[in-house]
Each structure stands twice: as structure tokens, then as C-alpha cells.
N, C-alpha and C positions, 0 to 999 in steps of 0.2 A: 415521322418524316416521310415525305411523299414526293418522289422525283418524277417529273413529267418532262418529256422532251419532244421537240419537233426538229425535223431535218428539212431544210429548204434550200433551193438553189439560191446562191448568193447574188441576187438581183434586187435592184431598187424596188421593183414592183412587188416583191415578197415582204417588204416591211410591214404592210397591212396585215398579211397572213400571220406573221409572227406576233404582231401587236395584239390581234384578236385572240390568238392562242394564249398569250400571257394574261391578257385582261380577263378571259374567261376563268382562269385559275384565281386571279386576284379577287374577282367578284364572289367566287364560291367561298373565299377566305375572308369576306367582308372587309377588304382593304379600303381605306378612305379614298375619296375622289382625288385628293391632293397626291396621295401616293401613286395612284394609277396614272395621273397626268405626268408626274415625274418619271415614272417607269416608261411611259410611252415616249417621252423625249430621249431617254437613255437608249431605248431599242432603236429609235430612228437614227440616232447618232452612231451607235456601235455597229448595228447591222448595215447601215449606210456605208460606213467605212470599210467593212468587210467586202461589200458589194463593189465598191469603187476600186479598192486597192489590193485585196488579198490575192486575187488570182489574175490580175491584169497582165496581159490583154485577154486572157482566156476566162474561163469561169469554173466555178466549183460549188461545193455545198458548204453550208454552215449548220451547225447544230446549236440549238438554244435549249438549255435546261432550266427548269424552274423548280425550286424546292422551297416549301414553306415550313419552317420549324416552329414548334409550338412554344417551347419555353427555353429562352425568351423567344417571343414571337418575332421571327425575322424572315426575310425573303433572301434567297440566294438565286441569282440570275447568272448563268454561265453561258458564254459564247465560245464555241470551238470551231476553228477552221484549219484546213491544211494548206493555207496560202503561205506567202513569203513570211518568214519570221518577223514579227513586228511587235514591239513592246510600246504601247501608247503612253505608259507611265514614264518613259525616259524623256518625253517631251517636256521642255521647261514650261511651267504655267505662264500664260500671258500676263503681262503687267496691266491689270484692269484698272489701275489708277491713272494710266495715260489716256489722253483724249483719243477718241476713236480713230482720228486721222493719223496718229502717231504709232498706233499698234501694228504689229506684224500681222499679216494674213494667216489665218488658221490657228489651230490649238485651242480655240474657244470651246469647241464641242466637248472634248475630253475633259477640259477644265470644268465645264458644267456638270458633266457626269460625276467627277470627283466631288464637286460641291453637294450634289443631290444624294449621293450614296454614302453610307457609313464606312465602307471599306471597298477598295478596288485593288485586286490582286492579279498579277499576270505571271504565267509561266509558259515556257516552250518545252513541250515533252513529246517524244516520239513523233516528231514531224508536225506537231499541232500547236497552234496558238490557243491558249486557254486564258480567257479573261473572265474573272469571277468578280461579281458585283454583289455586295451585301448591303441590305437596307433593314434597319430595325423598324419593326411595325408597331 
């Protein structure tokens, strides 16, 4: 088990930095392109949410941890911030059976994240939002 992490200012322009960091680890572990693309979408969504909402109107840092376990082979991606407490899992999933015009705005990003990952766990501990995403590889 090998934990790597990056700390970045929670700003939209740092999504690329975090994505490159995570992708370099995925590539070293020979993850498929499909998995990498899904993880890129997940980073975009989660880090983007932290950038937009966690510290508004100010700013702060977010830590992204990446761990790849060998047996079974799986990825753990953890996002940690000290912003306002927010559990994205409390959002009701959007009704994707409705026509696009009838749907409420928002909620689709976290829904996609839950669809692409095998497990999504949230906890608020010691003033920190901790969102753990698990993907079997």
C-alpha cells in the first residue's frame, strides 16, 4: 500500500495540477484509459466543488490522497478540505428518467461520481470534510 498526496489551493485552475498528479500514479500502476478518464471526470467534479463552495467567499487548501492497493487491486482517492461541512451524499440523486427540461438543476455531477466509483464515503472529522472514493481496478 502506497499513499501519495498533493496539497493545492482549492481553485479551479488547480484541477489540471491535481489531475496530472493522479494520472501519473495511475499510469505507473498500468490503469486502463477508461479508468483514467473516469477518474479525471471525478477529480474535475469533486475538486471543482471544493473550489467553488468549500471556502466561499474566501479560499483555502484541499488535500488529495491517492492510494493503490494490490489485492484486490483498487484505487482509493480521498479529498480533504477544511471548508464548510458538506456531505454530497445527502443530496438526493436526480431523476435521470425525466426529460432534461423537467430535471432540477444540479446534482448530476455527484450522481455521475457515484455511478463511476464502487464506493463513495463521507465523514466530517476534526473540522475536515473527508470524501473517500473507491474504485476496483
